[in-house]
C-alpha positions as CSV (number, residue, x, y, z in Angstrom):
1,X,0.2,-26.2,16.8
2,X,-0.2,-23.7,13.4
3,X,1.7,-20.5,13.2
4,X,-0.7,-17.2,11.8
5,X,0.0,-13.8,11.0
6,X,-2.8,-11.6,11.6
7,X,-2.1,-8.4,9.5
8,X,-4.3,-5.4,10.6
9,X,-5.2,-2.6,7.3
10,X,-7.7,0.1,6.7
11,X,-6.7,-0.6,2.7
12,X,-4.0,2.6,3.2
13,X,-1.9,1.8,6.3
14,X,-0.7,-1.7,7.2
15,X,0.5,-2.9,10.5
16,X,2.0,-6.5,10.1
17,X,2.5,-9.4,12.1
18,X,6.1,-10.4,11.1
19,X,6.4,-13.1,13.3
20,X,2.9,-14.9,13.8
21,X,1.4,-16.4,16.5
22,X,1.0,-20.2,17.5
23,X,-2.7,-21.3,17.0
24,X,-3.5,-24.5,19.0
25,X,-5.4,-27.2,17.6
26,X,-9.4,-26.9,18.1
27,X,-8.7,-23.1,19.3
28,X,-10.6,-20.5,16.9
29,X,-8.8,-18.6,14.8
30,X,-11.2,-16.0,15.1
31,X,-10.6,-15.2,18.9
32,X,-7.1,-14.2,18.1
33,X,-8.1,-12.1,15.6
34,X,-10.5,-10.3,18.1
35,X,-7.6,-10.0,20.5
36,X,-5.0,-8.6,18.3
37,X,-8.2,-5.9,16.8
38,X,-8.8,-5.1,20.6
39,X,-4.9,-4.5,21.4
40,X,-4.4,-2.4,18.5
41,X,-7.3,-0.2,19.2
42,X,-6.2,0.3,22.9
43,X,-2.6,0.6,22.1
44,X,-3.4,3.4,19.6
45,X,-6.2,5.0,20.8
46,X,-9.1,6.4,20.0
47,X,-9.5,7.3,15.9
48,X,-12.0,6.1,13.4
49,X,-11.5,2.2,13.0
50,X,-14.5,1.3,10.8
51,X,-12.1,0.7,7.6
52,X,-9.4,-1.5,9.4
53,X,-10.1,-5.0,9.6
54,X,-7.9,-7.9,10.7
55,X,-6.4,-10.3,7.7
56,X,-5.4,-14.2,9.0
57,X,-2.8,-15.8,6.8
58,X,-1.1,-19.2,7.3
59,X,2.4,-19.8,6.5
60,X,2.0,-20.4,3.2
61,X,0.4,-17.0,2.7
62,X,-2.7,-18.2,1.8
63,X,-5.9,-15.8,3.6
64,X,-7.8,-17.9,6.4
65,X,-10.0,-15.2,7.7
66,X,-11.0,-11.2,7.3
67,X,-12.4,-9.7,10.5
68,X,-13.5,-6.1,10.1
69,X,-12.7,-4.4,13.5
70,X,-16.4,-3.5,13.7
71,X,-17.4,-7.3,14.5
72,X,-15.1,-7.3,17.3
């Protein structure tokens, strides 16, 4: 399994994933990114999420995915 970090930002505010999540071989990183966005929106409630996105990074710091919240 590979560990990835799922950070959320709107360009001004950030929610950092300090521990990361294990992603099983063959499991889409996209699915976990959608779950992260949905959980954050549920936890923080109503608001303008149109500028927010999830950026997924491997443990070497390389960005492997950018998912706008609007795509969830």
